[in-house]
Phi, psi and omega in degrees: 000137177297141184296326180293326177290314179300318181295319180295318179293317179302314183283333172300316177298316181295316185289326176294316178295322180294321177299315179300316185285332172297320175300322179293320178302312181295319182299316181293325180288321176300317180294319180295318182290333177288319187268345181285154177295157184300331180291340182286325177075167177273135180235104182251337180302322180302327181295324177290318180297320183293326179282350177081019183241029185298318182298317179295318180296313182300321182292331187253333185243326182078260185289127180278067177280168179304311183296316181297314183292317179297317178297317182298318185275342184251313192233009180278111181290345178273348176267113185295344180255006178291159180302315181298315180296318180299317182286329174297317179291320178299317181295318179294320177296316180295321180298324183286346181233035183298339181287345182246353174252162181286155178296327178295322179293316178300315181297323180290319178295317179297318178297319178301310181298315182295323178299314181289319180298314179294321178296320178295321180295330180264008179060033180297325178303330179273315189277333185221057193303307188296315180294318182298311184288331172294322177295322178299314180296318181295316179298321178298317177298323180294320177299314180298317180294318179295317178299317183295327187257353181236355177253144169297142181274066181253200182301318181301314179297320180293323175296318178298314179298314182298319177299314179298315186291319178293321176295321179295319178300316178299316185285330173296321176295324179287327176297319175295327177294329174303314179296320179301314182289338182257014177302147180300138184293335182264120183303326182291344179276344179295130184094355180276191185296318181293319179298316179296321178299319181294320178296323178297320179294320176300316178298316180295323181294336175265011184054038187244359190298309183295317181293325176296314182297325177295328183273316189245340182080248183294155181273122176225137184307315182294328178286324177296315178299316179300317184291315184281340178261315197245358179292136182258000182242348180264126192290350176256359177287146187296314182296322175302314181299318180293320177299313182291323177295322178296321178300314179294320179298317179292325176296322178293318183284344182085016183256355182294122178076359182216046183236084186306133178077359179072018181290146178282153180257344182204173184293332178293313177298321179297311183295316181290319178297320180293317179296317180298317180295319178301317182288321184298333182259012173271165171230158180300322181294320178295320181295317179295320180296323180286336187108113186298317181297317179297319179296314182293324178296317177295322178298316181297323177297314180294324179291324173300322179294325175297315179300320178294320180295322177297317178298315181293327182284318190246338191245326196249001184291163176298146180307133178089350180288137182247165177279160176287160175060034172081019180290170182293137180293148179250132186205172175057049179275126182274140176297143178087353180268054182249132174284156179211142174264116182289154184303139181103130187292340181263008176284144181284143174291130186222183185213138173273130183292324180065031183246000000 
């Protein structure tokens, strides 16, 4: 597969997942501000801080009001991580590789973009917040389902899956960070009714509430952290995402099921395997003891490094350069198609389209 094709499919997956999860961030904050006591107040600035775009927001909007933050994160075309921007990039990436994706998948991605674009023009994110963000999540699920059922599960499909899964792992960590920033200011209130309500909202925002209750029953912070970070059977849990992303990466590299001793074949497999192993041997209690925010910030930095390693392995090498140990050759790299980790460990890994 040409590296430019692989890169476009990979980033289409990442941007679609990012759009969905931005909708989840806003949704969880809307729910928290509705159910919190009046003394708690509305807190919208943390959502901007978590996405790593605070400087851009401050320069253009100033006061982090509900309307300003929702517009910035949903329909601002100048914000590269807004829902509208993500879907515009996903659509352009998908359009450039229509020969390797199904027509049904292209039509669904195009429909997704048009729904959000038309909604943004009518200010639906502000005027009809709950319905709009629910539609964003539903469209994202439809794209994933159509891709799964209409594409051959070959390298192209695995690049799309790997992009979605790594982005989802990053965004689940950021969703937990939303809760960190919205913790009750008084230490004696932690563990109380409001704190429990907020953890329940975080679970619901990850579509995890019912599955969590089946597994753990009552809501306890350490169990929620364990479920969203370390669960291996729930598809939005971080460890599940890393396991599934590693499977796709090994299928792309040709090492799945045939890699004696479990040795990595390239720097991408090495970085992802190391991150997965580090997380697999953690416990919720250790993470809390270290500081959840500090742990999540470090995790996001390492996940960015995995993204960079994938880019260096498959997308950015000099034409004709091959992987070690018989990996697929990398070629036809277009100028300007380089991923970059923006300054700051909590900045999202992104890509310049170069088009």
